[in-house]
Each structure stands twice: as structure tokens, then as C-alpha cells.
N, C-alpha and C positions, 0 to 999 in steps of 0.2 A: 179437710183436715188428715192428715197422717192417725192410726189405730198406733198408740202403744201397750205393747205387750208385755208382759210381766213375767216374774221369776216364778215356778211354784215349788215350794216349800213346804212340807208339813202339812201338804191337804189344800192349802190356800194358795191363792195367787198373789203376788208380792213383790214389790220395788225393791230396786237395788239397795241396799245403805249406802250408796254411794250418792243417789240423785242422778247418776249421769245415764245417758242413753245413748243409743248409735242407731243409724241410719242402716235400712237395705234396699239398693234400688233395682231396680228392673234393669236385669244386664243386654234386653234388648231394645231400653228406654230408658236411658240412664234419667232422664227429666223425671220420670214415674218413681215415687218413693214408695215400699210394698209394707212399710211396719217398720217402726222404730222399736228399739228390744235393749233392753236393759245392760248396763256396763258395768257388770255386775266385778268385786272385789274379794280374796280373800276372807275378810269376812262374812259374805255369800255364802263360799264354798265351807267355810266352817260350821255354818248356821245348816244348811242344807245336810252335810255329814251328821252333825246333831241329830237332826230328826230323821235321818234314814237308820242308826243305830236306837236310838228309841222304837224304830217299829221294828227290828230285829226279830224279836224273840216272840211277837204273836206273828208274825207272817211266817217263819221255819215252823211253826206250828199249824196254819193252816196247811188241812188234808190238800195232797196234789192236785186231787180231782174240783174242788173247789178253785183254787189258786187258776187253773183251767178253765173253769167257766167263766171265770173274769175276763181272762186272757181272749177266750170265742166270745165273750161280749163285747168286749172293745174291737174284735176283728169284725164284727156285724156292725159295730156303728161305723168304721172307718168304709166299710164296703157301701152304707149309704150314703158314706159323705164323699165317693171315690171324684166324683167329677170335679169336688172345691177340692179334692186335696190336688188332683191333678196339674188345674190352673197355677194351683199354690204354687206347684212345683214349678213347672213354666217359668212362671214371674218370678222367683227369685234365684233360680240357678239358671233358666233359659234353655232346660233341654227342649225339645220336640214335643208336641202333645203326646206323639204315637208312646216315646220313650219314655213320657213320665209318666201314662196311663200306666205303660208295662212295670213300672217301678214299684207305682203306688198295689197295684194288684200282687206284686213278689210280696211286698210288705203285707196285704192283707192275709196273702197264704200263708206267711211267715208263723202270724201271729194263733193261724187254725192251727198248722202243723203243732206250733208246742202246747198249746190248748192239749191234746191227743195227748202229747209225749207225756203229760202228767200224770197220765195213768199208770205208768212204766217207768217209774224214778226207782224202782225198788235195785237191790244190792245183786249179790251173786250165791249160790249155795255151794257149800263144798265138803269134798269127804270126809271129815278127822280122821287122826291116826286110832284112839282109841274109842271105846262105847260108851254110852250112854255120856254121849256130847251132841254139843252142833256147833260148825265151823261156818261162818256166813259172814257179805261184805254188808254195808249200809251206804246209802251215799246223802251226805247232807250239806246244806249251802254254806257257801264261805264264808257269809255275814252279809256285810255290807260294799258293795262293790263300784268302781268309778269306770261312766263308761264318755273316752272322749272321739267323738266323731267326725269326719268330714263334710266337704260340702258338696262334693262332686255324686255321691247318691245317698242325700239326704236326708230320705223316708226309710230306704231299702237296709242302710247298716245300721241309723237307730234301729232298724226292727230286731234285726240280725243279732244286735245285742242285748236290748231290753226283752226280749219274749225267752228268749231262754232263761237269762238271770233270775225273772219273776218266777217262771215257771219250777223252778228248781226252790226257791225261799229264798232268794237275799233282796235285799233292798238296794237301791240302786242312786246314786248320783250322776245324775246325766249332763253332758256340757256339750251341744253340736256344734259345730262351727258358724263364727261369726258371720258370716259371708252369707249362710243360706238357711236361718235357723227355725222360719218358721214351720213347716211341713211339718217338722218333726214337733213342733210345738201343739198341733193338732193332734198328735199322736197322744200327747199326756192329755188332752183332752178328752182323747175317747176311751180311755183306762178311767180317766176318772168320771166319767159319764157312767163306765160299767160297772163302776162303785170299786174300785183300790182303795184300799185302805189309807187314812193320811200316813207321810212319811213314808211311804213304801217306796215312791219314785219321786224323784225331785230334779227339778230341773233349772238349770242356772246358764247362762247366757254372757258372752265378754268374751273377754279375748284369750289363747291361747295362755300368750306368757304372764297373763292375769291369773289364772285358774290351774294352768298346767299341773306346776309344781303343787301349790295348796291342795288337790284332790288327790294327785298321785302320791305323794311323799304323807301323805297325812296318817297320824295312829288307829283311825277310826277307820279308815280303807284298809279292806281285806283281800280286792284283787284290783285289778285295772285292765281292762282291754281298750286298746287303740288302736285306731286307722289312721296313716294319712304318710305322710313322707319320710324318709327312713331317717333324714336328719331329728326330726322331732321326735321320731318313735324310739332312735334311740336314747333320746335323753329322759322320757317317758320310764323306759323302762329299769336306765340307769336309777331314777329319783327312786322308783318303787322297788328298787334291790336292796337299797337301804337297812329297809327291817324285811326282810325275804317276803315280801308279800307277791305273790303269785302274781304273774302279769304275762299278756299277750299283746302282740303289735302285729299288724300289720300293716307293710305299707311298701315301697315303692315297685317299679318293675320296667322292663325294656324289652318288649315281650315277642319274639318271633314267628314269623310264620315261614315252614322250609317249603319253596315250591319246586317239585318234580319235573323231570322232562316225559314222564308219565300223564303227571296233570292236565285233566279239563283245564284250560287256560280261564275260560270264561268264566269257571265254578271258580278257578283259583281267586280269580280279581274279584268275583263279587265275597268271598271270604275275607280278604287282605281287606277290601275295600272299605267293608262295614266293620272290621274289625279296630282298623284305623284313624276313620272318621264316623263311627256312630260315636253318641254323648260326646263332640266336635273333639272326640280324641283325648276327653278329659276322665279316664277310666285308669287305673291300676294295672288292667289286664287288657289297654288297648294294644292292638300289633304297632309295635312302631319298625319292625324292620320286615324287609319282605327277602330273607334269603333263595334267590332262582338258580337253577341249574343254569350253565350259559346257553345250552342248545336252545332253551327256548326263552330266552332273557330279554333281547328287544323285544320278541311277538309281547312279552308279558309289561312290559312297560309303556309301548303302546296302547295297551288295552287300557293299563292304570291309569295312563292321561286320559286316556277319552272318559273313564270314569268319574273320576274326579272334576274335570270339564261339567260332566252333564250333571253333576250333583247342586241339587240347586240350596243355595244359604240364604236363611233370614229368621223374623222371630219366631219361634218354639209355637207361638198357639198360631200363628199359619199351617203348624205341622209341615216345614220344608225338609230336606233330607238330611240338614246338618243347621244345627243353631248359634246362638254367637257365644263366647268366651264367657264366664263367670264375671269376670272383674277386666278392668283394665291390666293390672299387676300380670295377668297371665296372657289376656291380648301379647303384652309387649312381652312377655318371657318367650314367646310363638315365635314370635316376629327375629326377635333376636337369635333365636336357634336357625330362622331360616336364612340370616346374614352369615352365622357363623359355618354351615353347610357350605355356600357358597364361598367364603374364603379359605377352606378347608380343601375347596379344589373340586366339589360333589357339584352335579348339574343339575340346577331347579329344571325340573321337566313342566314343574305349570303349578298355579297359586304360592301359596305363601304372601298374599299381600293382605295389610288391610282395607276391606271394603269401605268407600265411601258411597257418598249421593243418597238420597232421597232417606228411606226408613233407615238405609244404615250408618248414617250422621250421628245417632243418638245411641248406638250401642256396640257395644264390644266385638266385631265384624272382621271374620278371617279366612280367603279361599283356600282351599284343602291343598297342602302342598305335597308333591313326590316330588322325591330326589332319587337321581340315576347316579353309578357311576360311583359311588360311596365304597370308601376301606373301611374294612370292621373296626379299625383305629380309634374312626373321625368320633371327632365327638357328637354329633348327632347317632352314629353306631351305639356310642357305649351313655350317653345320660340320657333320665326320662326328660322329655320334651314335653307331655301332659301337654298336646295338643295336636290337630288335627295334620302331623308330618310324617310321612311316608319315607322310610328309606329304604331303597330297592338294591342290594346287594347282591353280587353274580358270586356265584360258588360253582369249584368244579366236581361236581361231585356229592355223593352222601357224606362221606365222610368230612369232605371239605365244609358241606352246609353244618352238619352239627357240630366239628370243633367252633366254627364263627357262631353258631348259636348259643351256644357254652359260652363264648367265650367274653362274658359282663361280670358284672358284681351282683347282678341279679340273678332271681329264679323264680317268677310267678305263675305264669303261664307259657304254654308253648303248643305251637299246631305244625301237621307236615300235611299236605297235600298232597296224595299218592293214590297211584292205585296199583303201588307195586306193594304185596303183602308182609313181605319179609323186609322193605323199608320200613314199612310203617309199625314192625314189632321191635326192631333195633332202634328207630325212634323213639319210641315207649321206654326203654328198657335207660339207655341212654341219655335222656335228656334231661339236665341238671333244674327241674321244675317243678313244681308243687301241683300245679292242672298241665296235663299232657294231652293232648287234643288229636284225634284223626279228623281231616277232609272236616272241619270245624273252625269259626273263628275262634281266637281265644280270649273275648269277649264273653260275657252270658254264663251264667252258672246255677245250676241245680240247686237246691234248696234243702236238699234231704243229706248232700253230700256234703263231705270236711274240706273246707276252703283255705290254702293258706301257701306259703312259698318258702323255698329254701333262698340261701345265702343272703344278701343286703335286705330280703325283700320280708325277712319275719326275723322274730325272736328266735323261731324253729322251738319252740317251748309247746302251744296247743293250737290248735287248730279251729278256726268256726265253724260255725252251719252244725245241720243234724244230729246225730249223737254225740260229736265232738264238741259243739257247743256244750250240751248237757257235762261233757266230763268237765271242761272249763272250769263253771259254775258251779262243779261241787268236789268236794273233798270223801273219801273212800276211810269208813273204821274197817276193821275188821275185828269181830266179834266169835270169842271162843266161850262155848256156853256149854259148863262139866252141872249136867245134871242130876 
């Protein structure tokens, strides 16, 4: 019998007022239902906001280190359940076991990190212009914040929003993506076990179309943090801006890796391959474009095809090189882009086929796709695919490669593979992306530094993670004390 999971509102696990539920299925075996969740409505969102509003004052007045103690206890609880959380993530999202374990550990580390940051939440002291005066700042929580998270990192992204929001004294209304809501539900369980007061964190599941506007537009919400597509993020930001509430949206990417003629090709292929095909390409920072100097282009393409051909594809619990797409819609989208690339005249060197037979028949499996002869203005070189598809684009030296790299609507992550220090420094100065890397894959982020993008990758308001996460979830009050 499938387990029915409830919303968490005001410290209680409750059914949706709709009485309706939806199923989540294992993307590696769609015959397996991994859970049944509440199809929440606007009324459920309003109830969660009310519970969070009621808990605001008490949580804001709780000393920072006391809030940190709860986060630390929740992290310890998550660590004790790491294997369970890992398997839950694999079964609902499809990542490989290794990828999932790494993501769960990241979430644990984030909670530990912000638990310690609660001891350093003070403001700054400045020198006043006259005698017998103090001049300083203090940080205060926004109040109640709405957090809307995607399915592709269903435990790490909720962690890097929930932990700083709670650490800084905010109460939370949290809506996870409907495709993969269970592993984040277990974070809520861990916080509940850690003694988080009732109403401080509220969890409601359901469709974004049903819950997005009520959360982002409600007068009881003081800030909104969203991660997802540029289309939806723009709507969320515009809705939140109606009453001037603080908003942060991190969205899509079309991330390039430039491969120069001084690069070690084996290293470059590994960097691009992991960046493009890791997590089945379902990452906003995935390497979608390899921009390769003409002198090494053919060598790179041949090696990249060999890399893709050697990549084992299978169910995530078996820990292959690449797992399935999260859903039939995401699989179909990738297959559509494979067709688009061929129609536009690019050469499909390898992959891009829906896999069938045996264990593949019950899941959303595709072989990693490598395209060559890609022109910079082709759709597969301009639009976010969100699947394991790498466009290899030739470039006539550094200036041409950089121009191609920057000539997209997005600006999230970029990298260069080179042994030329001057090229590397010029790339860092001129790449139009919020994350820039030298001799590293475009994916993978440290938890204690800011994360965010330029152009259509972000609302370009506040960054996430590290101290930037604290900046978003707090307001600064300046105090003039004439004693």
C-alpha cells in the first residue's frame, strides 16, 4: 500500500483542505509509486502563512545561538538518516547513488554551517561624527518568507534556503517541487525532531500553478526565494514585487566551457563530460556548450564521443555513470532538442536515443548526446535543454570563443580549460556569468561562497549561500545612540 504523506502546518501533519492527493513515481521504474502527497490549494497556503505569521515574534526573539542549536541537532538527525535520505532521493528524482549521497551530505553540511553562523549575526560599529554617541547597525529577520524549490536538487536547494532563513530568525512557508517532494519532507521531519517550535517551518505540497501566486503574492509573506525556470521565476518576481516584498530568483543557464589549444584534451573531456552528463544534465549549471579551439576540435570531438559511449546508463540505485530523466516530460524535451539539432544541420555524433529493452522499458532513460558542427545561433546552442546534450562549437582563438560564450541570454556558470595564465585571467575578467571557473567543470559549488547568475539566470538582486544567504534573509537597521 502506498504511503500518504501530509502537509506540515503549525507543528502538525495535516491533510490538504482539498482532500486530493497526487502520486510520485520512481523515474527508473514508473511502475513503482514512491509516495502519495497532498494536492494543496490556496486555502492550505493561506493557513500555512497564518501559522508562520503567528510564530514570527517568538522565533525572532530566540537568541541566535539557540536557533543554531536546533539547526545543529537537525543536521545530526539528517546525518544519522543519511542512507535513508540518499535512497529516497534516488527513488524519487533518479540521480545515481553517488550523486545523491553527495547531495545529502551537502545538505547536512549546510545546516551545520548556518548553525555556526548564528553566533555571528551582529551588525557593524562605525565612528560617529560627534562625542557621546554610538553609531552601529543591527540585522533583523524579514519576518515570514516563502521558499519555492525545484526538483533537480530536491534536498540541497531546500537546505540552502531553509537553513539561513531559520538561522536569521525568519519563519518559513516552504513549497517543494511536486516531482520530488519526499526527501525535503524528511528534512522537515528532522527539524521537528530537533525541537523547532510550532509554526516556524511549514511545508505544503502541490502544483506551482496552484500555490505559487498565493505564496509569492500574499501580504503575510515578507520575502520570496525561488529556484527554477526563467519563465516561472520571472512571474514569481513580478508577483512578489506588487507590494515591494524582497525577492530572489535563481533560474536557467546555458553554461559554456572553453577548451583552448593549450588544454590537456583528456582533462578537458573529463571536465566537459562530467559537467554535461552528471545528474543527467539536469542542473542549471550543467555544461551545455563546449567551445573548442579549431586546432584541437576534431581531437576533442572524437574523445568526447568515446567518453559518452563509455558512460553506463541505468537505475540510480545501481550507481551507474548516469541515471534516468526525472519524468516523461523531461525525457521528451531532450528528445525534441535532439531532433531540433539535427534539423538545424548539426551533426549528431553519438547518443540522443531513448533507451529500450530490459530495465530501460519502465524508466525515462536516454543516451548522452554529443553534437558537433554546431553554429552559435542554433537553438541547441542558445536554449536551455536541461538534459544530457552537449553542443561542441568550433572557435577561432580566444576572442572568438569568448564572444560565443557570452552571446546567450543566460549567465550562470562558465569555465575555461587552459594552461595559459593570460587567457585564464582575461576569461575571468570578461566572462558574463555569476560563477567563473578555471580548469574545473561548470557544475559543483562550495557552500560558503555566493551563488547566482547574470542576465536571465537571475533577478540580479541577492545571491544565495554563505554570507550572501544571510544578507537576503535580513534587513539592516542603523542605530544612532546619543547617550
